[in-house]
C-alpha positions as CSV (number, residue, x, y, z in Angstrom):
1,M,-58.7,83.0,-56.9
2,Y,-61.1,84.2,-54.4
3,S,-63.1,81.1,-53.8
4,L,-59.4,79.1,-53.1
5,A,-58.9,82.2,-50.9
6,L,-62.3,81.6,-49.0
7,S,-61.2,78.1,-48.6
8,I,-57.8,78.7,-46.9
9,I,-59.2,81.2,-44.3
10,H,-61.8,78.5,-43.6
11,I,-59.3,75.8,-42.9
12,L,-57.4,78.5,-40.9
13,F,-60.6,79.2,-38.8
14,Y,-61.2,75.6,-38.2
15,S,-57.8,74.6,-37.8
16,I,-58.2,77.4,-34.2
17,I,-61.6,75.4,-33.6
18,N,-60.4,72.3,-33.2
19,L,-57.7,73.4,-30.4
20,M,-59.7,75.0,-28.3
21,P,-62.5,73.4,-25.5
22,V,-65.4,72.4,-26.3
23,N,-68.4,73.7,-24.0
24,Y,-71.7,71.7,-22.8
25,Y,-74.4,71.6,-20.6
26,K,-76.9,68.9,-19.5
27,I,-80.1,69.5,-20.7
28,S,-81.8,66.3,-19.5
29,L,-80.8,62.7,-18.0
30,N,-77.3,61.4,-19.9
31,T,-78.2,63.9,-22.4
32,Y,-75.7,66.7,-23.1
33,Q,-76.0,69.6,-25.5
34,L,-72.4,71.5,-27.4
35,E,-72.6,75.3,-26.3
36,K,-73.0,76.8,-30.2
37,T,-70.3,78.1,-31.7
38,P,-70.7,81.0,-34.9
39,S,-69.3,78.2,-36.8
40,M,-71.9,75.7,-36.1
41,N,-75.4,76.0,-38.3
42,A,-76.8,73.3,-36.1
43,E,-77.4,72.1,-32.6
44,A,-75.2,69.0,-31.2
45,I,-76.4,66.8,-28.9
46,F,-74.6,63.7,-27.5
47,Y,-76.1,61.3,-25.0
48,A,-73.6,59.6,-22.1
49,S,-74.4,58.8,-18.8
50,E,-72.1,59.8,-16.0
51,A,-69.9,56.9,-16.0
52,L,-69.2,57.4,-19.9
53,L,-69.1,61.1,-20.0
54,P,-65.4,61.1,-19.5
55,E,-65.0,58.4,-22.2
56,I,-66.0,61.0,-24.4
57,S,-63.8,63.3,-23.6
58,R,-60.9,61.3,-23.7
59,D,-60.2,62.2,-28.0
60,L,-61.5,64.6,-30.3
61,S,-65.2,63.4,-30.8
62,L,-66.6,66.7,-28.9
63,Q,-64.3,68.7,-31.3
64,Q,-65.5,66.3,-34.9
65,L,-69.5,66.7,-33.3
66,Q,-68.8,71.0,-33.2
67,N,-66.9,70.2,-36.8
68,T,-70.0,68.4,-37.9
69,A,-72.7,70.3,-36.9
70,S,-70.8,73.5,-39.1
71,L,-71.7,71.9,-42.7
72,P,-74.0,74.2,-44.6
73,D,-77.6,72.6,-45.3
74,I,-77.6,70.7,-42.0
75,V,-80.4,69.9,-39.9
76,S,-80.9,70.1,-36.3
77,P,-79.5,68.4,-34.2
78,V,-76.4,66.4,-35.3
79,I,-76.1,63.7,-32.8
80,A,-73.4,61.6,-31.5
81,M,-74.4,58.4,-29.4
82,P,-73.2,57.3,-26.5
83,D,-70.7,54.6,-27.8
84,A,-69.2,57.5,-29.6
85,H,-65.4,58.1,-30.3
86,Q,-63.2,59.8,-32.6
87,G,-63.5,58.8,-36.4
88,Y,-62.9,59.9,-40.0
89,G,-64.3,63.5,-40.0
90,V,-67.7,63.1,-37.9
91,P,-67.3,61.0,-34.9
92,V,-67.9,56.9,-35.0
93,G,-71.4,57.2,-33.4
94,G,-72.7,60.0,-35.3
95,V,-76.2,61.3,-36.6
96,L,-76.6,63.8,-39.1
97,A,-79.6,64.8,-41.6
98,T,-79.5,67.7,-44.2
99,H,-81.9,68.6,-46.8
100,N,-79.5,68.7,-50.3
101,L,-76.0,68.0,-49.2
102,I,-73.8,64.6,-49.2
103,S,-71.0,64.2,-47.1
104,A,-68.9,61.0,-48.0
105,G,-66.8,61.7,-45.2
106,A,-69.8,61.2,-42.9
107,V,-70.7,57.8,-44.7
108,G,-67.2,56.8,-44.1
109,M,-64.7,54.7,-44.8
110,D,-66.1,51.3,-44.6
111,I,-69.4,51.9,-46.1
112,N,-72.3,49.8,-44.9
113,C,-70.4,48.0,-42.4
114,G,-73.5,46.1,-40.8
115,V,-74.5,43.1,-38.0
116,R,-76.8,40.5,-38.7
117,L,-77.6,37.9,-36.2
118,L,-79.1,34.3,-37.1
119,V,-80.8,32.2,-34.5
120,S,-80.6,28.7,-34.2
121,Q,-83.2,26.0,-32.8
122,L,-80.2,24.9,-30.6
123,T,-79.7,25.0,-26.7
124,Y,-76.8,25.4,-25.1
125,D,-75.3,22.3,-23.7
126,P,-71.6,22.6,-22.2
127,E,-71.0,19.3,-23.3
128,K,-72.1,19.7,-26.8
129,F,-70.2,23.5,-27.4
130,N,-67.0,22.0,-25.3
131,I,-64.0,23.5,-26.5
132,T,-62.9,21.0,-28.8
133,R,-66.1,21.5,-30.5
134,L,-66.0,25.2,-30.7
135,H,-62.7,25.3,-32.4
136,Q,-63.8,22.8,-35.1
137,L,-66.7,25.3,-35.7
138,I,-63.8,27.8,-35.7
139,N,-62.0,26.2,-38.3
140,Q,-64.3,24.9,-40.3
141,L,-65.8,28.2,-40.7
142,E,-62.3,29.6,-41.6
143,H,-62.2,27.3,-44.1
144,L,-65.1,28.3,-46.0
145,I,-64.9,32.5,-45.0
146,P,-61.5,33.8,-46.2
147,I,-60.6,36.7,-42.8
148,G,-58.1,39.5,-42.1
149,L,-56.7,41.9,-44.6
150,G,-56.7,41.1,-48.0
151,G,-58.9,37.8,-47.5
152,R,-60.5,36.9,-50.7
153,H,-61.5,33.5,-52.4
154,K,-58.8,32.0,-54.2
155,H,-61.3,29.7,-55.6
156,N,-64.4,31.9,-55.8
157,P,-67.2,29.0,-55.0
158,I,-70.0,31.6,-56.2
159,N,-69.8,32.2,-60.2
160,F,-71.0,36.0,-59.6
161,D,-71.1,39.4,-61.9
162,L,-70.1,42.3,-59.8
163,K,-72.3,44.7,-61.8
164,E,-75.1,42.3,-60.7
165,I,-74.7,42.1,-57.3
166,T,-73.7,46.2,-56.7
167,G,-77.2,46.7,-58.4
168,Q,-79.0,44.2,-56.7
169,G,-77.4,43.2,-53.6
170,S,-78.9,40.5,-51.6
171,Q,-81.3,40.2,-54.1
172,Y,-79.4,38.8,-56.8
173,L,-78.2,35.8,-54.5
174,A,-82.0,34.9,-53.8
175,K,-81.6,34.6,-57.4
176,K,-79.3,32.2,-57.0
177,G,-80.8,30.4,-54.4
178,L,-78.3,31.6,-51.6
179,A,-81.0,33.5,-50.0
180,T,-84.1,33.2,-48.7
181,P,-87.5,35.3,-49.2
182,Q,-87.2,35.8,-45.2
183,D,-83.5,36.8,-46.0
184,I,-84.7,39.4,-47.8
185,E,-87.8,40.8,-45.9
186,H,-85.3,40.5,-42.5
187,T,-82.5,43.0,-44.4
188,E,-82.2,46.4,-43.7
189,E,-83.8,48.3,-47.4
190,Y,-84.5,44.6,-48.4
191,G,-81.0,43.7,-49.2
192,C,-80.8,46.4,-52.2
193,L,-80.6,50.4,-52.1
194,D,-82.3,51.2,-55.6
195,G,-80.5,53.9,-57.9
196,A,-76.9,52.4,-57.4
197,N,-74.0,52.9,-60.6
198,Y,-71.9,50.5,-60.9
199,H,-69.9,53.1,-63.4
200,G,-69.4,55.4,-60.5
201,L,-66.8,53.3,-59.2
202,S,-63.4,53.5,-60.1
203,E,-61.3,50.7,-61.7
204,R,-58.7,50.7,-58.8
205,A,-62.4,50.0,-56.5
206,V,-63.3,47.3,-58.7
207,I,-60.1,45.4,-59.2
208,R,-59.7,45.7,-55.0
209,A,-63.3,43.6,-54.6
210,R,-62.5,40.8,-56.9
211,D,-62.9,37.8,-55.2
212,E,-64.0,39.5,-52.0
213,L,-67.6,38.7,-51.7
214,G,-68.0,36.7,-49.0
215,T,-65.3,37.6,-47.2
216,L,-64.7,38.8,-43.7
217,G,-62.3,41.4,-43.6
218,S,-59.7,43.1,-40.7
219,G,-60.7,45.5,-38.0
220,N,-63.0,45.3,-35.9
221,H,-65.4,42.7,-38.3
222,F,-65.9,38.9,-37.0
223,I,-68.0,36.0,-36.8
224,D,-69.6,35.1,-33.4
225,I,-70.9,32.3,-32.3
226,L,-73.2,33.1,-29.2
227,K,-75.6,32.0,-26.6
228,V,-79.0,34.1,-25.0
229,V,-78.3,34.6,-21.4
230,E,-80.9,37.2,-19.9
231,I,-84.4,38.1,-21.6
232,F,-85.8,41.5,-20.8
233,D,-89.0,41.3,-22.7
234,T,-90.7,37.7,-23.0
235,D,-93.6,38.8,-25.1
236,L,-91.1,40.2,-27.6
237,A,-88.7,37.4,-27.5
238,Q,-91.0,34.9,-28.1
239,K,-92.5,36.8,-30.9
240,W,-89.0,37.0,-32.4
241,H,-88.5,33.0,-31.8
242,L,-85.7,34.1,-29.1
243,F,-85.0,32.0,-26.2
244,E,-82.7,31.8,-23.1
245,N,-80.1,29.4,-23.4
246,Q,-80.5,29.9,-27.2
247,I,-77.5,29.4,-29.9
248,C,-77.1,32.5,-32.2
249,V,-74.4,33.5,-34.7
250,M,-73.5,37.4,-35.7
251,I,-71.7,38.4,-38.3
252,H,-70.0,41.7,-38.8
253,S,-68.4,43.0,-41.8
254,G,-68.8,45.5,-44.7
255,S,-68.4,46.1,-48.1
256,R,-64.4,46.0,-48.1
257,A,-62.0,47.1,-50.2
258,L,-64.9,48.2,-52.5
259,G,-66.3,50.8,-49.8
260,H,-62.6,51.8,-48.8
261,Q,-61.7,52.4,-52.1
262,T,-64.7,54.4,-53.0
263,C,-64.8,56.5,-50.0
264,L,-61.1,57.6,-50.8
265,D,-61.7,58.4,-54.7
266,Y,-64.9,60.7,-54.1
267,L,-63.0,62.6,-50.8
268,K,-60.3,63.4,-53.1
269,L,-63.0,64.5,-55.6
270,F,-65.0,66.4,-53.9
271,N,-62.1,68.3,-52.0
272,Q,-61.2,69.6,-55.6
273,V,-64.5,70.9,-57.1
274,A,-66.2,72.3,-53.4
275,P,-64.6,75.5,-54.2
276,S,-66.3,75.5,-57.8
277,Y,-69.7,75.4,-55.7
278,G,-69.1,77.6,-53.0
279,I,-68.6,74.5,-50.6
280,S,-67.1,74.8,-48.0
281,F,-66.2,72.3,-45.0
282,P,-64.0,72.3,-41.7
283,N,-61.8,69.8,-42.8
284,R,-61.2,67.6,-46.0
285,E,-62.4,64.5,-44.0
286,L,-65.9,66.1,-44.1
287,A,-65.8,66.9,-47.7
288,A,-69.7,67.7,-49.1
289,L,-71.3,68.5,-52.2
290,P,-75.0,69.5,-53.1
291,L,-76.8,66.3,-54.3
292,T,-77.5,68.7,-57.2
293,S,-74.1,68.4,-58.3
294,K,-72.8,65.7,-60.8
295,E,-70.1,64.8,-58.4
296,A,-72.9,64.4,-55.4
297,Q,-74.6,62.1,-57.9
298,A,-72.0,60.0,-58.6
299,Y,-70.8,59.4,-55.0
300,F,-74.0,58.4,-54.5
301,G,-74.6,56.0,-56.7
302,A,-71.9,54.6,-56.1
303,M,-72.0,54.8,-52.1
304,K,-75.3,52.9,-53.3
305,A,-73.6,50.2,-55.0
306,C,-71.2,49.7,-52.3
307,V,-74.4,49.3,-49.9
308,N,-75.2,46.6,-52.1
309,F,-72.3,44.9,-52.3
310,A,-71.9,44.9,-48.2
311,F,-75.5,43.3,-47.6
312,A,-74.5,40.5,-50.5
313,N,-71.3,39.9,-48.8
314,R,-73.2,39.3,-45.4
315,Q,-75.8,37.1,-47.1
316,L,-72.9,35.0,-49.0
317,M,-71.2,34.5,-45.5
318,T,-74.5,33.5,-43.7
319,Y,-74.6,31.0,-46.9
320,F,-71.2,28.9,-45.8
321,V,-71.8,29.5,-42.0
322,R,-75.7,27.5,-42.6
323,N,-73.5,25.2,-44.3
324,V,-71.5,24.4,-41.3
325,F,-74.0,24.1,-38.8
326,Q,-76.5,22.1,-41.4
327,K,-73.6,19.9,-41.4
328,N,-73.1,19.5,-37.8
329,F,-76.1,20.5,-36.3
330,Q,-79.1,19.8,-39.2
331,D,-80.4,23.3,-38.1
332,E,-80.9,26.0,-40.6
333,L,-79.9,29.3,-38.8
334,P,-83.1,31.6,-39.7
335,L,-82.0,35.8,-39.7
336,L,-83.3,37.4,-37.2
337,Y,-82.3,41.0,-38.9
338,D,-79.6,42.5,-40.4
339,V,-78.8,46.4,-39.9
340,A,-76.5,49.0,-42.0
341,H,-74.4,51.0,-40.1
342,N,-72.2,53.6,-42.4
343,I,-75.0,54.6,-45.0
344,A,-76.9,57.7,-46.1
345,K,-80.2,57.2,-47.9
346,W,-83.8,59.3,-47.8
347,E,-86.1,59.1,-44.9
348,V,-88.4,61.1,-43.9
349,H,-88.5,62.8,-40.1
350,H,-91.0,65.6,-38.7
351,G,-92.7,65.4,-41.8
352,Q,-90.0,66.1,-44.0
353,K,-88.1,64.3,-46.3
354,M,-83.9,64.3,-45.3
355,L,-81.0,62.2,-46.4
356,V,-79.9,60.7,-43.2
357,H,-76.2,60.2,-42.9
358,R,-75.4,56.9,-40.5
359,K,-72.0,56.9,-39.4
360,G,-71.2,53.9,-36.9
361,A,-75.3,54.4,-35.9
362,T,-78.1,51.7,-36.3
363,R,-81.2,52.1,-37.3
364,A,-84.1,51.3,-35.0
365,L,-87.6,51.8,-35.8
366,P,-90.4,51.9,-33.5
367,A,-93.3,49.5,-33.6
368,G,-96.0,50.6,-36.0
369,H,-93.6,52.7,-38.3
370,P,-94.7,52.1,-41.9
371,Q,-90.7,51.6,-43.3
372,N,-90.9,48.5,-40.8
373,P,-90.5,44.8,-42.7
374,K,-94.3,43.6,-42.8
375,S,-93.0,40.7,-40.2
376,Y,-91.7,43.6,-37.8
377,L,-94.2,45.9,-38.3
378,E,-95.8,45.3,-35.2
379,T,-93.3,45.2,-32.9
380,G,-90.9,47.2,-34.5
381,H,-87.4,45.6,-36.1
382,P,-84.6,44.3,-34.3
383,A,-81.6,46.6,-33.2
384,I,-78.8,44.4,-33.6
385,V,-75.8,46.2,-31.0
386,P,-72.9,43.6,-30.7
387,G,-70.2,44.2,-27.7
388,S,-66.9,44.0,-28.2
389,M,-64.6,40.9,-28.4
390,G,-65.5,38.7,-25.5
391,T,-68.3,41.0,-23.8
392,A,-71.9,40.9,-24.1
393,S,-73.9,41.9,-27.3
394,Y,-77.5,42.6,-27.1
395,V,-80.7,42.5,-29.6
396,L,-82.7,46.1,-28.6
397,V,-85.9,47.6,-29.9
398,G,-86.3,51.3,-30.8
399,L,-89.0,53.3,-29.1
400,P,-91.1,55.8,-30.4
401,K,-89.4,58.4,-28.4
402,N,-85.9,57.7,-30.7
403,A,-87.4,59.9,-33.2
404,Q,-85.7,62.6,-31.9
405,T,-82.6,60.6,-32.9
406,F,-84.2,60.5,-36.3
407,H,-84.8,56.6,-35.3
408,S,-81.1,55.8,-34.8
409,V,-79.4,54.3,-31.9
410,N,-75.7,53.0,-30.8
411,H,-74.3,50.4,-33.1
412,G,-72.0,48.7,-30.4
413,A,-69.4,49.6,-27.4
414,G,-67.3,51.9,-29.0
415,R,-63.8,52.2,-28.8
416,R,-62.4,53.8,-25.1
417,M,-58.9,53.0,-26.8
418,S,-56.9,53.6,-30.2
419,R,-55.4,50.5,-31.6
420,T,-52.0,52.0,-30.8
421,Q,-52.8,52.7,-27.4
422,A,-54.2,49.1,-26.5
423,K,-51.2,47.5,-28.2
424,K,-48.9,48.7,-25.9
425,T,-51.1,48.8,-22.8
426,I,-52.8,45.8,-22.5
427,R,-51.4,43.0,-21.3
428,E,-51.6,39.4,-22.1
429,D,-52.5,37.8,-18.8
430,E,-55.5,40.7,-18.9
431,F,-56.8,40.2,-22.1
432,K,-57.0,36.2,-21.2
433,Q,-58.9,37.5,-18.0
434,K,-61.4,39.1,-19.7
435,M,-61.9,37.0,-22.0
436,G,-62.4,34.1,-19.5
437,E,-63.9,30.6,-21.2
438,T,-64.9,32.2,-24.7
439,I,-62.7,30.8,-27.5
440,N,-60.8,33.0,-30.4
441,N,-58.9,32.3,-33.4
442,K,-56.0,34.6,-33.0
443,P,-52.7,34.4,-30.7
444,F,-53.0,37.8,-28.2
445,Y,-50.2,39.8,-30.4
446,R,-52.2,39.6,-33.2
447,I,-55.7,40.7,-31.5
448,A,-54.3,43.0,-28.8
449,D,-55.7,46.0,-30.5
450,E,-59.8,44.3,-30.6
451,A,-58.8,43.3,-26.6
452,P,-62.5,44.1,-24.4
453,Q,-60.3,46.5,-22.3
454,A,-60.1,48.9,-25.5
455,Y,-64.1,49.1,-25.9
456,K,-66.2,50.8,-23.6
457,D,-68.6,49.4,-21.3
458,I,-71.1,47.8,-23.8
459,D,-74.0,47.6,-20.6
460,Q,-73.4,51.2,-19.3
461,V,-73.7,51.9,-23.3
462,V,-76.9,50.6,-23.8
463,E,-78.0,51.6,-20.7
464,T,-77.9,55.2,-21.4
465,L,-80.5,55.3,-24.1
466,T,-82.6,52.4,-22.3
467,E,-83.1,54.6,-19.2
468,I,-84.3,57.5,-20.8
469,G,-87.0,55.5,-23.2
470,L,-85.3,55.4,-26.6
471,T,-84.5,51.8,-26.8
472,K,-86.0,48.4,-25.2
473,K,-83.5,45.8,-24.7
474,V,-85.0,42.7,-25.6
475,V,-82.1,40.1,-24.9
476,K,-78.8,39.7,-23.7
477,L,-76.0,37.8,-25.4
478,L,-72.7,36.0,-24.6
479,P,-69.8,35.1,-26.8
480,L,-68.7,31.4,-27.0
481,A,-66.3,31.4,-30.0
482,V,-65.2,34.4,-31.6
483,I,-63.4,34.7,-35.3
484,N,-62.2,37.9,-35.5
485,G,-60.9,40.0,-38.6
486,E,-57.3,41.0,-37.1
């Protein structure tokens, strides 16, 4: 009874806090800190240029950052990237580390939503990649890869075992001949997080995941055909086999219904049992438990299973994309790199082992960091940062100074409008003007919420961290054709 009463007091307290303005001050170029309140157990830092500063104040991002810093067992600082916007519990673009606490909300609904970049040996030719040809490629890809909410393979072309997939990730597909050794080396965590627990997944999560391996999903998930339009670091570009006007393919997707249902299942469980562990948190979306608890261990194992499913999901889509490019161009499309977004995993920072949660943020290890794959030890691994539909994307590399962000960078442009606001305010003529010559696969009324105007300026977002020496730009890409998940 005492624990329940205490929890109610905490909920009322944080409800009042959320209605109060969040104060912050500038500590250095593009770097701001929240004024610490009595509820905060860690410092809170966010990154924004002068141009982006108004964007982060439009929604509840800073209140959510403040709430995140109020979790117990939290390591300073809690961080919001320049693409930060209001999310579920933690702002999208949030990074936090703990010693012995895991938060299902701080990982998010789409566990291991991530992005990978495939690089061809093809040089852009406007005749070769004309409108007709691009539409043909889109149609061929959509024929092989189900897209949108509930998209699934009606006749699964790959006979796979879900338990094996969730246990081994991309490495399972390598055994089936659907991934190369380079694919595995060029995927974060080599395409598999150890310790996955299939039995921690609910029956509903498993049922929802059936036939969804190798599918794109909905929301901001996409497959883009792009070309390299600018090279910032010639040496790195050459080492990574990137060149001007190079045709590339970017895939952005996650664990689909498996991750979504798993997050829902454990948020409910965490909220139910938290009082018995003497744990309180600002709101149910930030539900967290000590990792020593059986419920937290069950979630951690289930989360890893979803992470592995997502790695395999992107890998199987890669197999299908390669089929199309082999058929049309006899090109093999090797994988440059695959990075995870929504994830929690053990890492060593500042000489301490920490559980780092990245919610809409990307790991970016600098040159010489021992956790880099062997092929990227000398350079640091590529950090893939997509823009919005119709705008630029970037390949970056982390610099040593980004140790202050737990070696993290932004994962994209970040929303500046909610989906509802975008549908209400963006006109079709504005959308077409912004898209320019970029081909897309859906009519405007079905993808208005993903219009470029709904997102921050990717150039400004990327420059925010580059300007202060946390990242280095390697190449910039522009889309030729976009398959949107809707």
